[in-house]
One Martini backbone bead per residue (centre of mass of N, CA, C, O) as a GRO file, in nm:
protein
  237
    1MET     BB    1  -2.864  -0.446  -0.074
    2LEU     BB    2  -2.704  -0.435   0.240
    3HIS     BB    3  -2.375  -0.309   0.352
    4THR     BB    4  -2.157  -0.353   0.630
    5THR     BB    5  -1.833  -0.180   0.633
    6ARG     BB    6  -1.517  -0.154   0.601
    7ALA     BB    7  -1.299   0.122   0.476
    8ILE     BB    8  -1.058   0.232   0.219
    9VAL     BB    9  -0.936   0.499   0.072
   10LEU     BB   10  -0.803   0.556  -0.263
   11LYS     BB   11  -1.021   0.727  -0.448
   12THR     BB   12  -1.143   1.025  -0.616
   13ILE     BB   13  -1.415   1.096  -0.859
   14ARG     BB   14  -1.560   1.300  -1.058
   15HIS     BB   15  -1.919   1.287  -1.169
   16GLY     BB   16  -2.061   1.553  -1.059
   17ASP     BB   17  -2.186   1.816  -0.894
   18ASN     BB   18  -2.295   1.591  -0.640
   19THR     BB   19  -2.076   1.366  -0.732
   20ILE     BB   20  -1.887   1.067  -0.660
   21VAL     BB   21  -1.622   0.836  -0.705
   22LEU     BB   22  -1.537   0.568  -0.492
   23LYS     BB   23  -1.235   0.417  -0.421
   24ALA     BB   24  -1.236   0.100  -0.237
   25LEU     BB   25  -1.140  -0.087   0.037
   26THR     BB   26  -1.315  -0.366   0.147
   27GLN     BB   27  -1.388  -0.612   0.372
   28ALA     BB   28  -1.656  -0.753   0.223
   29LEU     BB   29  -1.600  -0.660  -0.118
   30GLY     BB   30  -1.349  -0.530  -0.174
   31THR     BB   31  -1.283  -0.364  -0.462
   32ARG     BB   32  -1.472  -0.058  -0.502
   33SER     BB   33  -1.734   0.131  -0.650
   34ILE     BB   34  -1.874   0.450  -0.526
   35LEU     BB   35  -2.156   0.635  -0.485
   36VAL     BB   36  -2.141   0.992  -0.393
   37ARG     BB   37  -2.276   1.233  -0.207
   38THR     BB   38  -2.248   1.585  -0.210
   39GLY     BB   39  -2.256   1.846   0.002
   40ARG     BB   40  -2.486   2.014   0.211
   41LYS     BB   41  -2.744   1.823   0.137
   42GLY     BB   42  -2.656   1.538   0.292
   43GLY     BB   43  -2.369   1.522   0.226
   44VAL     BB   44  -2.043   1.450   0.183
   45THR     BB   45  -1.744   1.529   0.302
   46GLY     BB   46  -1.411   1.559   0.209
   47ALA     BB   47  -1.264   1.488   0.482
   48SER     BB   48  -1.370   1.172   0.478
   49LEU     BB   49  -1.220   1.130   0.164
   50GLN     BB   50  -0.941   1.080   0.213
   51PRO     BB   51  -0.674   0.926   0.153
   52LEU     BB   52  -0.690   0.646   0.376
   53SER     BB   53  -0.944   0.648   0.498
   54ARG     BB   54  -1.118   0.513   0.787
   55LEU     BB   55  -1.418   0.331   0.750
   56GLU     BB   56  -1.777   0.320   0.792
   57VAL     BB   57  -2.019   0.151   0.584
   58VAL     BB   58  -2.320   0.185   0.386
   59LEU     BB   59  -2.427  -0.031   0.121
   60ARG     BB   60  -2.578  -0.036  -0.200
   61GLU     BB   61  -2.699  -0.316  -0.386
   62SER     BB   62  -2.756  -0.352  -0.745
   63ALA     BB   63  -2.837  -0.522  -1.034
   64GLU     BB   64  -2.886  -0.243  -1.210
   65LYS     BB   65  -2.603  -0.149  -1.083
   66GLU     BB   66  -2.264  -0.103  -1.092
   67LEU     BB   67  -2.280   0.078  -0.853
   68LEU     BB   68  -2.242   0.161  -0.552
   69THR     BB   69  -2.425   0.300  -0.267
   70LEU     BB   70  -2.416   0.546  -0.041
   71GLN     BB   71  -2.573   0.573   0.288
   72GLU     BB   72  -2.329   0.551   0.502
   73LEU     BB   73  -2.091   0.744   0.722
   74ARG     BB   74  -1.779   0.684   0.908
   75VAL     BB   75  -1.517   0.739   1.110
   76ALA     BB   76  -1.335   0.473   1.256
   77GLU     BB   77  -1.006   0.583   1.232
   78PRO     BB   78  -0.832   0.818   1.329
   79TYR     BB   79  -0.562   1.002   1.291
   80GLU     BB   80  -0.285   1.110   1.487
   81SER     BB   81  -0.016   1.205   1.300
   82LEU     BB   82  -0.053   1.252   0.992
   83PRO     BB   83  -0.181   1.556   0.983
   84PHE     BB   84   0.115   1.667   1.141
   85ASP     BB   85   0.310   1.504   0.923
   86ALA     BB   86   0.501   1.529   0.645
   87VAL     BB   87   0.626   1.248   0.622
   88ARG     BB   88   0.361   1.084   0.651
   89GLY     BB   89   0.224   1.221   0.412
   90THR     BB   90   0.420   1.106   0.202
   91LEU     BB   91   0.370   0.811   0.264
   92ALA     BB   92   0.069   0.818   0.186
   93LEU     BB   93   0.113   0.868  -0.115
   94PHE     BB   94   0.262   0.603  -0.163
   95VAL     BB   95   0.050   0.403  -0.060
   96GLN     BB   96  -0.184   0.494  -0.238
   97GLU     BB   97  -0.046   0.428  -0.509
   98ILE     BB   98   0.007   0.129  -0.465
   99LEU     BB   99  -0.286   0.041  -0.406
  100TYR     BB  100  -0.432   0.155  -0.657
  101ARG     BB  101  -0.244  -0.022  -0.864
  102THR     BB  102  -0.313  -0.327  -0.712
  103LEU     BB  103  -0.625  -0.297  -0.652
  104HIS     BB  104  -0.905  -0.515  -0.808
  105GLY     BB  105  -1.066  -0.707  -0.633
  106GLU     BB  106  -1.417  -0.833  -0.611
  107SER     BB  107  -1.318  -0.961  -0.320
  108ALA     BB  108  -1.277  -1.092  -0.031
  109ASP     BB  109  -0.972  -1.021   0.187
  110ALA     BB  110  -0.863  -1.063   0.495
  111GLU     BB  111  -0.553  -1.047   0.474
  112LEU     BB  112  -0.532  -0.787   0.314
  113TYR     BB  113  -0.689  -0.599   0.502
  114ALA     BB  114  -0.512  -0.643   0.754
  115PHE     BB  115  -0.253  -0.540   0.630
  116VAL     BB  116  -0.340  -0.249   0.566
  117GLU     BB  117  -0.413  -0.168   0.853
  118GLU     BB  118  -0.134  -0.221   0.975
  119ALA     BB  119   0.022  -0.024   0.795
  120LEU     BB  120  -0.133   0.237   0.876
  121ARG     BB  121  -0.063   0.230   1.176
  122ALA     BB  122   0.242   0.247   1.139
  123MET     BB  123   0.250   0.512   0.977
  124ASP     BB  124   0.116   0.675   1.223
  125CYS     BB  125   0.281   0.542   1.506
  126ALA     BB  126   0.560   0.502   1.447
  127PRO     BB  127   0.851   0.639   1.553
  128ASP     BB  128   1.001   0.500   1.294
  129VAL     BB  129   0.977   0.556   0.918
  130SER     BB  130   1.238   0.512   0.733
  131HIS     BB  131   1.164   0.184   0.670
  132PHE     BB  132   0.868   0.149   0.575
  133PRO     BB  133   0.874   0.107   0.260
  134LEU     BB  134   1.031  -0.161   0.270
  135VAL     BB  135   0.841  -0.326   0.451
  136LEU     BB  136   0.592  -0.294   0.284
  137LEU     BB  137   0.692  -0.438   0.022
  138VAL     BB  138   0.771  -0.707   0.146
  139ARG     BB  139   0.494  -0.775   0.277
  140TYR     BB  140   0.327  -0.741   0.014
  141SER     BB  141   0.462  -0.971  -0.145
  142GLU     BB  142   0.337  -1.187   0.034
  143VAL     BB  143   0.036  -1.130  -0.022
  144LEU     BB  144   0.081  -1.153  -0.350
  145GLY     BB  145   0.304  -1.411  -0.389
  146PHE     BB  146   0.644  -1.289  -0.407
  147LEU     BB  147   0.815  -1.386  -0.180
  148PRO     BB  148   1.115  -1.451  -0.102
  149ALA     BB  149   1.336  -1.672  -0.031
  150ALA     BB  150   1.569  -1.754   0.162
  151PRO     BB  151   1.893  -1.768   0.168
  152GLY     BB  152   2.164  -1.940   0.114
  153PRO     BB  153   2.465  -2.030   0.101
  154ASP     BB  154   2.624  -1.775  -0.082
  155GLU     BB  155   2.345  -1.612  -0.140
  156ARG     BB  156   2.414  -1.266  -0.259
  157TRP     BB  157   2.211  -1.278  -0.507
  158PHE     BB  158   1.941  -1.100  -0.671
  159ASP     BB  159   1.673  -1.200  -0.879
  160LEU     BB  160   1.414  -1.014  -0.988
  161LEU     BB  161   1.281  -1.198  -1.203
  162GLU     BB  162   1.290  -1.476  -1.032
  163GLY     BB  163   1.284  -1.432  -0.710
  164GLU     BB  164   1.599  -1.507  -0.624
  165PHE     BB  165   1.861  -1.642  -0.474
  166MET     BB  166   2.225  -1.644  -0.550
  167VAL     BB  167   2.504  -1.728  -0.695
  168GLN     BB  168   2.741  -1.584  -0.841
  169GLY     BB  169   2.707  -1.666  -1.188
  170LEU     BB  170   2.485  -1.882  -1.233
  171ARG     BB  171   2.316  -1.643  -1.377
  172TYR     BB  172   2.145  -1.447  -1.568
  173GLY     BB  173   2.018  -1.107  -1.487
  174HIS     BB  174   1.849  -0.910  -1.244
  175LEU     BB  175   2.097  -0.816  -1.047
  176MET     BB  176   2.148  -0.804  -0.680
  177GLY     BB  177   2.387  -0.708  -0.471
  178PRO     BB  178   2.596  -0.633  -0.249
  179PRO     BB  179   2.419  -0.499   0.017
  180LEU     BB  180   2.119  -0.516  -0.079
  181SER     BB  181   2.068  -0.823  -0.057
  182ASP     BB  182   2.118  -0.832   0.249
  183HIS     BB  183   1.888  -0.645   0.329
  184LEU     BB  184   1.662  -0.811   0.211
  185ALA     BB  185   1.710  -1.066   0.378
  186ALA     BB  186   1.663  -0.913   0.655
  187LEU     BB  187   1.354  -0.826   0.578
  188LEU     BB  188   1.178  -1.086   0.547
  189PRO     BB  189   1.095  -1.112   0.880
  190VAL     BB  190   0.987  -0.825   0.899
  191GLY     BB  191   0.791  -0.611   1.087
  192PHE     BB  192   0.617  -0.325   1.191
  193ASP     BB  193   0.741  -0.370   1.497
  194GLN     BB  194   1.066  -0.333   1.367
  195LEU     BB  195   1.158  -0.048   1.256
  196SER     BB  196   1.371   0.042   1.491
  197ASP     BB  197   1.588  -0.209   1.426
  198LEU     BB  198   1.695  -0.064   1.183
  199GLY     BB  199   2.026   0.019   0.977
  200ILE     BB  200   1.999   0.150   0.699
  201PRO     BB  201   2.138   0.340   0.497
  202ALA     BB  202   2.014   0.594   0.317
  203ASP     BB  203   2.133   0.530   0.032
  204GLU     BB  204   2.041   0.225   0.044
  205ARG     BB  205   1.742   0.271   0.079
  206ARG     BB  206   1.693   0.414  -0.189
  207GLU     BB  207   1.799   0.188  -0.375
  208LEU     BB  208   1.616  -0.041  -0.268
  209LEU     BB  209   1.348   0.088  -0.339
  210ASP     BB  210   1.392   0.091  -0.646
  211ARG     BB  211   1.427  -0.219  -0.672
  212LEU     BB  212   1.151  -0.302  -0.553
  213LEU     BB  213   0.983  -0.157  -0.769
  214LEU     BB  214   1.091  -0.324  -0.998
  215TYR     BB  215   0.995  -0.594  -0.888
  216PHE     BB  216   0.695  -0.519  -0.903
  217ARG     BB  217   0.682  -0.463  -1.211
  218MET     BB  218   0.759  -0.767  -1.279
  219HIS     BB  219   0.495  -0.896  -1.086
  220VAL     BB  220   0.287  -0.658  -1.169
  221GLU     BB  221   0.042  -0.608  -1.369
  222GLY     BB  222   0.029  -0.271  -1.470
  223LEU     BB  223   0.180  -0.079  -1.270
  224GLY     BB  224   0.414   0.093  -1.340
  225GLU     BB  225   0.508   0.410  -1.263
  226ILE     BB  226   0.617   0.546  -0.972
  227ARG     BB  227   0.606   0.883  -0.850
  228SER     BB  228   0.682   0.912  -0.520
  229PRO     BB  229   0.990   0.834  -0.450
  230ALA     BB  230   1.131   1.111  -0.482
  231ILE     BB  231   1.002   1.229  -0.229
  232LEU     BB  232   1.104   1.021  -0.029
  233HIS     BB  233   1.404   1.079  -0.061
  234ASP     BB  234   1.385   1.366   0.065
  235VAL     BB  235   1.238   1.300   0.354
  236LEU     BB  236   1.423   1.031   0.444
  237GLY     BB  237   1.739   1.054   0.333
   0.00000   0.00000   0.00000
């Protein structure tokens, strides 16, 4: 059976002398592993398989084979700024690592796919990307099902384990107080089209990013330690 679908490259793994296994988020089939021929004789070139490349592919699915097989490929949406911008390139490493560690479902999810495409367009084209990692994680927590509810009056402490705002001292836990909790509350309704409207100081952005990654580790099974935030701290100030 053949499937034509959009796909976003998550990772490539060497499989043989002229083949690789491509891990990709597909619009029609969820997150799948795909066998790809490489090389000069009719194979796919590495340039089109860079992490987060946005493709349109034709895939062959067989009941006898665990892997899908790539039949055709084209770049569906080339990046405009990413290849020429070191900051956006660093953001791409961060996004790729987050997605690769969290996307595992082999079923189509239209909301998830639309979110990832929207995030990648913002990463590539938004005039100011200094707050992009924070907005990405907050919006992604909504897609994954653990976006916190907005705080009530006097609830200025956020419990990362419980995933809710509370009045200081109400209970013990992994608490994050102001001003970081206030910044998180302000980010809850923010979309990728509002990146330029935010004004969180650089040192507080860095600390809030680390806390949000801890929040993800608490709520996403098997996420583990994300390696790229240290680089983000350097390039985003």
